[in-house]
C-alpha angles and dihedrals in degrees: 000000000000120000093250090053090050089050092049089051090048091051091049092052091050091059095053114104117245109241099164095101141034097230096195088055091047091051093048092049089049091051091049092050090047089054088050090053092050090050090050092050090046090055090050090054100036096104091057106079091178091067109088119204126201136162130225127196115241132181120231126193117200131176110255093002094063128203121332142156124244135153137257122213116235120200119197110199107177106294092346126092122199121189123205098205123190111224100183150273104251097086133132112263097357143073094227151330138223127188122220103214124190135165094276107023154010132228130185127228113193134191104229143150105299090230094058115109098177140004088265089067088063094058124084120193123212102200121198125201110205107314094328116091115228112243113255118230112263109245128185106238111248129186110253120240106217121213135177110243135179117237111226123226123270148293091056109021114207134171114244122196113256104243134150090263096047091047091051087052091052090052090050091049097050094044099040091242 
């Protein structure tokens, strides 16, 4: 196939509507899971009356999902402020991401397959040998159990379970505590 024919095919594919997802449903699920995350964080911090929690409306714009309003969680810990900022749901390999942003750092919390231990677990390779595709292993489709996980710092990024202790560590990291 000549390059111009390849380009024409590429252009045609770009014009096709994407029907693989109900984007309103995806957004609503993301917002429910975000509320669940905030409830979880609230339960982690409930015994500390000195930590004040508030919410601020923010506007997100995502390809396919469109523009929508959600909320970010704001934690006031003495003189420190930590923002739990939703980034979005249309992300490769995950159902969503929030950033925990403090005065000296930022950490990501992602909604991923509960079995995933690192970002590499989210990637599937389709290897070709010559012009013959290699047969992919036959897997029985399973429903994915989604879980919020903390992304560790480089160089080797890993997913850590979101627990009371790991969240406290995140707060210490982003505030310099």
